[in-house]
Structures are given as C-alpha cells and as structure tokens.
KOLLUM-870255 format. One record per atom (N, C-alpha, C): residue number from 1; atom name; x, z, y. Coordinates in Angstrom, 3 decimals, decimal comma, always signed. Each point is the difference from the previous one (the first is absolute). Last residue first. Layout:
// KOLLUM-870255
- NUM CA X Z Y
...
END
This chain:
// KOLLUM-870255
- 139 N -14,528 -26,360 -10,187
- 139 CA -1,808 +0,292 -0,677
- 139 C -0,805 -0,944 +0,741
- 138 N +4,084 -0,025 +2,000
- 138 CA +0,210 -0,774 -1,778
- 138 C -0,976 +0,347 -0,202
- 137 N +0,742 -0,106 +5,317
- 137 CA -1,090 +1,222 -0,819
- 137 C +0,796 -1,496 -1,324
- 136 N -0,809 -1,376 +3,892
- 136 CA +1,061 +0,878 +0,442
- 136 C +0,033 +1,131 -0,613
- 135 N -2,632 -5,566 +0,402
- 135 CA +0,560 +1,495 -0,716
- 135 C +1,433 +0,398 +0,531
- 134 N -1,640 -4,212 +1,558
- 134 CA -0,423 +1,086 +0,876
- 134 C +0,823 +1,659 -0,869
- 133 N +0,499 -4,811 -2,455
- 133 CA +0,628 +0,520 +1,165
- 133 C +0,422 +1,004 +0,616
- 132 N -4,082 -1,133 -2,412
- 132 CA +0,940 +0,361 -0,905
- 132 C +1,505 -0,160 +0,737
- 131 N -3,621 -2,076 +2,183
- 131 CA -0,780 +2,002 +0,107
- 131 C +0,896 +0,525 -1,538
- 130 N +1,078 -4,783 +1,235
- 130 CA +0,272 +0,456 +0,626
- 130 C +0,022 +1,652 +0,621
- 129 N -0,688 -3,351 -3,424
- 129 CA +0,713 +0,608 +0,029
- 129 C +0,591 +0,830 +1,512
- 128 N -4,785 -1,026 -1,820
- 128 CA +1,294 +1,079 -0,388
- 128 C +1,264 -0,335 +0,203
- 127 N -2,807 -2,461 +2,605
- 127 CA +0,102 +1,289 +0,085
- 127 C +0,453 +0,748 -0,989
- 126 N +0,551 -3,747 -0,404
- 126 CA +0,729 +0,284 +0,858
- 126 C -0,429 +1,297 +0,652
- 125 N -2,198 -2,065 -3,779
- 125 CA +1,173 -0,224 -0,584
- 125 C +0,468 +0,699 +0,948
- 124 N -4,234 -0,443 +1,177
- 124 CA -0,016 +1,203 -0,876
- 124 C +1,295 -0,168 -0,419
- 123 N -1,349 -3,781 +1,976
- 123 CA +0,571 +1,049 +1,132
- 123 C -0,107 +1,313 -0,811
- 122 N -1,067 -3,886 -2,346
- 122 CA +1,021 -0,500 +0,817
- 122 C +0,660 +1,520 +1,278
- 121 N -4,532 -0,093 -1,980
- 121 CA +0,968 -0,436 -1,722
- 121 C +2,131 +0,227 +0,835
- 120 N -3,732 -0,808 +3,250
- 120 CA -0,088 +1,414 -0,786
- 120 C +0,486 -0,014 -0,810
- 119 N -0,937 -3,797 +0,814
- 119 CA +1,347 +0,210 +1,036
- 119 C -0,637 +1,272 +0,115
- 118 N -1,954 -2,036 -3,056
- 118 CA +1,526 -0,981 +0,374
- 118 C +0,623 +0,775 +0,881
- 117 N -4,660 +1,303 -0,478
- 117 CA +0,315 +0,163 -0,768
- 117 C +1,655 -0,246 -0,306
- 116 N -2,633 +0,901 +4,929
- 116 CA +0,327 -1,194 -1,347
- 116 C +0,737 +0,585 -0,714
- 115 N -2,860 +3,142 +2,937
- 115 CA +2,094 -0,498 +0,063
- 115 C -0,377 -0,843 -1,017
- 114 N -3,630 +3,088 +1,393
- 114 CA +0,191 -0,906 -0,135
- 114 C +1,373 -1,024 -0,343
- 113 N -1,241 +4,881 +0,838
- 113 CA -0,267 -1,396 +0,838
- 113 C +0,155 -0,577 +0,026
- 112 N -0,172 +2,894 -3,929
- 112 CA -1,154 +0,406 +1,021
- 112 C -0,045 -0,831 +1,124
- 111 N +3,902 +0,006 -2,397
- 111 CA -0,973 -0,694 -0,313
- 111 C -1,814 -0,080 -0,206
- 110 N +4,325 +1,817 +2,305
- 110 CA +0,564 -1,714 +0,092
- 110 C -1,097 -0,487 -0,988
- 109 N -0,294 +4,952 -0,085
- 109 CA -0,018 -0,914 +1,365
- 109 C -0,411 -1,150 +0,382
- 108 N +2,215 +1,994 -4,159
- 108 CA -1,867 -0,169 -0,581
- 108 C -0,812 -0,583 +2,175
- 107 N +5,464 +0,394 -0,727
- 107 CA -1,024 -0,852 -0,892
- 107 C -1,383 -0,527 +0,236
- 106 N +2,237 +3,666 +2,148
- 106 CA +0,285 -0,943 +0,368
- 106 C -0,671 -1,502 -0,695
- 105 N +0,129 +4,333 -1,692
- 105 CA -1,098 +0,707 +1,115
- 105 C -0,099 -2,073 +0,871
- 104 N +3,313 +0,670 -3,697
- 104 CA -1,794 -0,340 -0,737
- 104 C -1,030 -0,655 +1,461
- 103 N +4,631 +1,473 +0,747
- 103 CA +0,604 -1,127 -0,142
- 103 C -2,374 -0,213 +0,063
- 102 N +2,136 +4,052 +0,666
- 102 CA -0,217 -1,124 +1,038
- 102 C -0,527 -1,066 -0,222
- 101 N +0,541 +3,785 -3,056
- 101 CA -1,730 -0,771 +0,267
- 101 C +0,770 -0,668 +1,201
- 100 N +4,001 -0,080 -2,304
- 100 CA -1,159 -0,273 -0,131
- 100 C -1,215 +0,294 -0,006
- 99 N +3,909 +1,564 +1,747
- 99 CA -0,057 -1,285 +0,944
- 99 C -1,381 -0,701 -1,104
- 98 N +0,038 +4,677 -0,268
- 98 CA -0,315 -0,538 +1,416
- 98 C +0,567 -1,609 +0,179
- 97 N +1,485 +1,916 -4,238
- 97 CA -1,672 +0,569 +0,095
- 97 C -0,500 -0,388 +0,928
- 96 N +4,853 -0,758 -0,414
- 96 CA -0,919 -0,622 -0,657
- 96 C -1,404 +0,332 +0,268
- 95 N +2,300 +1,958 +3,470
- 95 CA +0,773 +0,264 -1,189
- 95 C -0,404 -1,200 -0,420
- 94 N +0,717 +2,048 +5,091
- 94 CA -0,830 -1,232 -0,991
- 94 C +1,167 +0,156 -0,864
- 93 N -1,140 +4,800 +3,090
- 93 CA +0,786 -1,171 -0,857
- 93 C -0,740 -1,509 -0,612
- 92 N -0,998 +4,390 +3,202
- 92 CA -0,858 -0,874 -0,467
- 92 C +1,237 -1,473 -0,513
- 91 N +0,798 +4,309 +2,709
- 91 CA +0,145 +0,360 -1,736
- 91 C -1,291 -1,171 -0,828
- 90 N +2,517 -0,381 +4,537
- 90 CA -0,941 +1,539 +0,151
- 90 C -0,570 -0,364 -1,061
- 89 N +3,455 -2,970 +0,412
- 89 CA +0,075 +1,370 -0,074
- 89 C -0,734 +1,392 +0,714
- 88 N -0,387 -4,837 -2,531
- 88 CA +0,460 +0,772 -0,232
- 88 C -0,037 +1,274 +0,585
- 87 N -2,038 -2,330 +2,913
- 87 CA -1,204 -0,145 -1,300
- 87 C +1,212 +1,602 -0,697
- 86 N +1,801 -2,268 +3,453
- 86 CA -0,197 +1,015 -0,237
- 86 C -0,852 +0,425 -1,134
- 85 N +2,373 -4,483 +0,114
- 85 CA +0,632 +1,369 -0,095
- 85 C -1,319 +1,433 +0,654
- 84 N -0,508 -4,831 +0,670
- 84 CA -0,835 +0,889 -1,352
- 84 C +0,511 +1,264 -0,695
- 83 N +1,773 -3,832 +2,844
- 83 CA -1,200 +0,583 +1,145
- 83 C -0,948 +1,121 -1,316
- 82 N +4,146 -2,342 -1,644
- 82 CA +0,532 +1,443 +1,342
- 82 C -1,233 +0,631 +0,732
- 81 N -0,846 -3,826 -3,106
- 81 CA +0,719 +1,817 -0,701
- 81 C +0,169 +0,629 +0,938
- 80 N -1,364 -4,547 +1,121
- 80 CA -0,349 +0,967 -0,453
- 80 C -0,355 +1,225 -1,167
- 79 N +1,423 -3,082 +4,275
- 79 CA +1,026 +0,678 -0,091
- 79 C -1,220 +0,786 -1,603
- 78 N -0,475 -3,693 +3,265
- 78 CA -1,014 +0,867 +0,083
- 78 C +0,352 +1,565 -0,733
- 77 N +2,422 -3,509 +3,421
- 77 CA -0,501 -0,340 -0,602
- 77 C -0,953 +1,590 -0,669
- 76 N -1,177 -0,077 +4,181
- 76 CA +0,910 -0,744 -0,469
- 76 C +0,630 -0,216 -0,831
- 75 N -3,690 +1,710 +2,851
- 75 CA +0,956 +1,128 -0,114
- 75 C +1,008 -0,777 -1,258
- 74 N -3,740 -2,792 +2,393
- 74 CA -0,198 +1,989 +0,546
- 74 C +1,373 +0,050 +0,055
- 73 N -0,422 -3,755 -2,486
- 73 CA -0,539 -0,154 +1,567
- 73 C +0,383 +1,696 +0,743
- 72 N -0,304 -0,881 -4,355
- 72 CA +1,332 +0,426 +0,455
- 72 C -0,032 -0,685 +1,167
- 71 N -4,261 +0,129 -1,685
- 71 CA +0,585 +1,357 +0,006
- 71 C +1,515 -0,173 +0,317
- 70 N -2,431 -3,745 +0,482
- 70 CA -0,724 +1,136 +0,518
- 70 C +0,811 +1,448 -0,443
- 69 N -0,029 -5,340 -0,699
- 69 CA +0,899 +0,953 -0,207
- 69 C -0,369 +1,743 +0,307
- 68 N -2,627 -4,552 -1,755
- 68 CA +0,594 +0,930 +0,853
- 68 C +0,372 +0,528 +0,001
- 67 N -0,176 -2,686 -4,356
- 67 CA -1,508 +0,110 +1,299
- 67 C +1,672 +0,775 +0,685
- 66 N +0,470 +0,152 -4,324
- 66 CA +0,728 -0,995 +1,032
- 66 C -1,595 -0,468 +0,822
- 65 N +0,784 +3,369 -2,526
- 65 CA -0,817 -1,150 -1,036
- 65 C +0,406 -0,726 +0,605
- 64 N +1,196 +3,870 +1,595
- 64 CA +1,367 -0,002 -1,367
- 64 C -0,927 -1,517 -1,136
- 63 N -1,836 +1,066 +4,210
- 63 CA +1,768 -0,880 +0,583
- 63 C +0,178 +0,382 -1,520
- 62 N -3,472 +2,407 +0,640
- 62 CA -0,623 -1,495 +0,709
- 62 C +1,710 -1,158 -0,205
- 61 N -0,884 +4,451 -1,747
- 61 CA -0,211 -0,406 -0,922
- 61 C +0,322 -1,755 +1,168
- 60 N +0,622 +4,178 +2,328
- 60 CA +0,994 -0,630 -1,177
- 60 C -0,307 -1,189 -0,616
- 59 N -3,104 +1,833 +2,969
- 59 CA +1,071 -0,438 +0,853
- 59 C +1,191 -0,421 -1,453
- 58 N -3,079 +2,144 -1,637
- 58 CA -0,837 -0,952 +1,040
- 58 C +1,103 -1,203 +0,265
- 57 N +1,187 +4,546 -1,621
- 57 CA +0,049 -0,554 -0,926
- 57 C -0,779 -1,493 +0,532
- 56 N -0,053 +3,770 +3,100
- 56 CA +1,565 -1,105 -0,020
- 56 C +0,251 -0,943 -1,359
- 55 N -4,191 +2,267 +1,031
- 55 CA +0,230 -0,824 +1,476
- 55 C +1,241 -1,195 -0,705
- 54 N -1,820 +3,798 -2,578
- 54 CA -0,745 -0,944 -0,267
- 54 C +0,660 -1,288 +1,278
- 53 N +1,937 +4,168 -0,356
- 53 CA +0,521 -1,011 -0,598
- 53 C -0,669 -0,718 -0,420
- 52 N -1,591 +2,281 +3,640
- 52 CA +1,374 -0,214 -0,335
- 52 C +0,312 -0,887 -1,014
- 51 N -4,233 +1,986 -0,237
- 51 CA +0,077 -0,533 +0,843
- 51 C +1,952 -0,323 +0,766
- 50 N -1,661 +3,577 -4,127
- 50 CA +0,317 -1,673 -0,696
- 50 C -0,170 -0,598 +1,925
- 49 N +0,794 +5,148 -0,211
- 49 CA -1,316 -0,973 +0,377
- 49 C +0,661 -1,170 -0,792
- 48 N +2,225 +3,883 -0,893
- 48 CA -1,366 +0,541 +0,144
- 48 C -1,633 -0,971 -0,074
- 47 N +4,977 -0,643 -2,870
- 47 CA -0,676 +1,051 +0,928
- 47 C -1,514 -0,042 -0,014
- 46 N +3,130 -2,832 -3,164
- 46 CA -0,440 -0,538 +1,233
- 46 C -0,825 +0,728 +1,694
- 45 N +1,502 +1,032 -5,552
- 45 CA +1,292 -0,403 +0,840
- 45 C -0,085 -0,537 +1,758
- 44 N -4,171 +1,186 -3,529
- 44 CA +0,893 +1,294 +0,535
- 44 C +1,319 -0,832 +0,914
- 43 N -2,458 -3,601 -1,868
- 43 CA -0,625 +0,974 +1,037
- 43 C -0,143 +1,537 +0,648
- 42 N +1,952 -1,719 -4,718
- 42 CA +0,516 -1,091 +1,153
- 42 C -0,886 +0,452 +1,479
- 41 N -1,237 +2,205 -3,426
- 41 CA +1,484 +0,821 +0,042
- 41 C +0,174 -1,280 +1,121
- 40 N -4,283 -0,822 -1,912
- 40 CA +0,262 +1,453 +1,383
- 40 C +1,171 +0,205 +0,499
- 39 N -2,245 -4,004 -2,365
- 39 CA +1,337 +0,127 +0,883
- 39 C -0,257 +0,821 +0,880
- 38 N -3,278 -0,144 -3,098
- 38 CA +1,078 -0,603 -1,135
- 38 C +0,988 +0,131 +0,912
- 37 N -4,105 +1,142 +1,390
- 37 CA +1,025 +0,885 -0,983
- 37 C +1,376 +0,064 -0,176
- 36 N -2,916 -2,657 +4,609
- 36 CA +0,522 +0,022 -1,921
- 36 C +0,423 +0,677 -0,230
- 35 N -0,592 -0,444 +4,102
- 35 CA -1,750 +0,294 +0,032
- 35 C +0,315 +0,008 -1,885
- 34 N +3,767 -1,337 +3,330
- 34 CA -0,702 +1,607 +0,480
- 34 C -1,131 -0,027 -1,211
- 33 N +2,426 -3,883 -0,211
- 33 CA +0,864 +0,823 -0,764
- 33 C -0,730 +2,499 +0,988
- 32 N -2,480 -5,075 +0,724
- 32 CA +0,111 +0,733 -1,873
- 32 C +1,162 +1,304 -0,241
- 31 N -0,641 -2,130 +3,935
- 31 CA -0,896 +0,899 +0,649
- 31 C -0,207 +0,770 -1,584
- 30 N +3,977 -2,553 +1,799
- 30 CA -0,523 +1,381 -0,119
- 30 C -0,892 +0,336 -0,132
- 29 N +0,380 -4,899 -1,297
- 29 CA +1,058 +1,108 -0,578
- 29 C -0,171 +1,524 +0,243
- 28 N -3,059 -2,726 +2,181
- 28 CA -0,470 +0,184 -1,198
- 28 C +1,511 +0,724 -0,598
- 27 N +0,686 -1,273 +4,126
- 27 CA -1,602 +0,733 +0,054
- 27 C +0,079 +0,516 -1,697
- 26 N +3,015 -3,825 +0,620
- 26 CA +1,286 +1,431 -0,066
- 26 C -1,645 +1,043 -0,064
- 25 N -1,639 -4,441 -0,246
- 25 CA +1,003 +0,943 -1,201
- 25 C +0,275 +0,660 +0,405
- 24 N -1,497 -0,976 +3,326
- 24 CA -1,165 -0,426 -0,809
- 24 C +0,325 +0,637 -1,114
- 23 N +2,759 -2,070 +3,005
- 23 CA -0,212 +0,987 +0,967
- 23 C -0,899 +0,851 -1,991
- 22 N +1,664 -4,166 +0,019
- 22 CA +1,058 +1,211 -0,461
- 22 C -0,280 +1,196 +0,634
- 21 N -3,173 -3,722 +0,029
- 21 CA +0,318 +0,400 -1,430
- 21 C +0,603 +0,340 +0,040
- 20 N +0,381 -0,775 +4,501
- 20 CA -1,682 -0,022 -0,343
- 20 C +0,104 +0,877 -1,441
- 19 N +3,223 -2,371 +1,662
- 19 CA -0,001 +1,276 +0,154
- 19 C -0,801 +0,719 +0,354
- 18 N +1,037 -4,226 -3,534
- 18 CA +0,110 +0,654 +1,623
- 18 C +0,050 +0,900 +0,060
- 17 N -0,283 -2,261 -4,423
- 17 CA -1,311 -0,196 +1,150
- 17 C +0,252 -0,276 +1,421
- 16 N +2,500 -0,194 -4,332
- 16 CA -1,211 +2,016 -0,084
- 16 C -0,662 -0,540 +0,774
- 15 N +2,767 -3,749 +0,354
- 15 CA -0,411 +0,410 -1,357
- 15 C -0,694 +0,973 +0,303
- 14 N +2,648 -0,057 +3,508
- 14 CA -0,614 -1,173 -0,530
- 14 C -1,479 -0,160 -0,759
- 13 N +3,925 +2,826 -0,890
- 13 CA -0,526 +0,399 +1,940
- 13 C -1,269 -1,022 +0,269
- 12 N +3,147 -0,773 -3,496
- 12 CA -1,029 +0,884 -0,307
- 12 C -0,795 +0,458 +0,688
- 11 N +2,536 -4,819 +0,883
- 11 CA +0,363 +1,617 +0,378
- 11 C -1,125 +0,646 -1,042
- 10 N -0,349 -4,472 +0,086
- 10 CA +1,103 +0,208 +0,721
- 10 C +0,507 +1,541 -0,511
- 9 N -3,630 -2,037 -3,053
- 9 CA -0,414 +0,558 +1,771
- 9 C +1,793 -0,227 +0,113
- 8 N -1,831 -0,676 -4,554
- 8 CA -0,611 -1,144 +0,710
- 8 C -0,272 +0,171 +1,513
- 7 N +4,025 +1,211 -3,567
- 7 CA -0,969 +0,247 +0,443
- 7 C -0,577 -0,606 +0,809
- 6 N +2,706 -1,711 -4,199
- 6 CA +0,029 +0,134 +1,095
- 6 C -1,449 +0,877 +0,324
- 5 N +2,060 +0,774 -4,949
- 5 CA -1,502 -0,923 +1,400
- 5 C +0,668 +0,044 +1,142
- 4 N +3,558 +0,723 -3,693
- 4 CA -0,989 +0,486 +0,391
- 4 C -0,774 -0,906 +0,745
- 3 N +3,003 -0,823 -4,467
- 3 CA +0,091 -0,980 +1,234
- 3 C -1,758 +1,608 +0,986
- 2 N +3,876 +0,552 -4,890
- 2 CA -1,146 +0,183 +0,797
- 2 C +0,106 -0,619 +1,117
- 1 N +2,715 -0,956 -4,396
- 1 CA +0,518 +0,296 +1,483
- 1 C -2,118 -0,198 +0,501
END
C-alpha cells in the first residue's frame, strides 16, 4: 500500500501562491500558445484574440484550485464540455492532438512560472483527466 504525502497547504490555490501566481501561469500559458509553433493547432481553436480566454481561464483556475470562485460567481457552473461545444461546431474540434498540446503548453507554463514540483505533478494528473474528458473527437 502506498501512502500519499500530505500537501503542505490546505488548497492547491494556496500552494501555488494565490491569485498573482495563477495570473502569471495563465499569462504564460497563452503567451506560449501564441509564440510556440508546437502549439499552433491549439492556438487555432481559440480564434483571433486570446483576451477573453485569458480572463476566463484565470477566473476558472482560481476556483478550480480552491481559491475565489470568480468564474462561478459570474457564470454559474463551468459546464466545460458545453461551453467548448462552439469550437466543435466552428470546425475546431478537440481531439488527442489538441488535448496533448494543451497539456504540454500548460506543463511548460507551470515550469516557467515556478510551480513547485510536487504540485506540478499533482496538477498534471488532474489537468490530463479534465483535458481528456473535453475531447469531442476520437483521434
């Protein structure tokens, strides 16, 4: 039997360093998406501007990590699959490649913004589960 080590903070939000660190993570994530050719397919799903996506992901991650519920206070339950359905209708479906680009981009952003290694490992698993569930295309 493996015993998991207790996290050093009550929530991942506290562990990551609060709103300023979540904001830095989101900014780097979208900057990378805009700059790195490896994330071009993922970037194409997001349309002309990333401003709305930056703000909404910041709000969402704050709450998802156990901090302020900025997203749900504004929009209610996230309903992630339903809210991302327009991408599928617009011809930008989410498959394995988009999932993997999102995960790689987020992992790179976590590394570059100094997310603690142990937290980064935990978040990788959680992000994978969510990103995989978001797929609306088999391949």
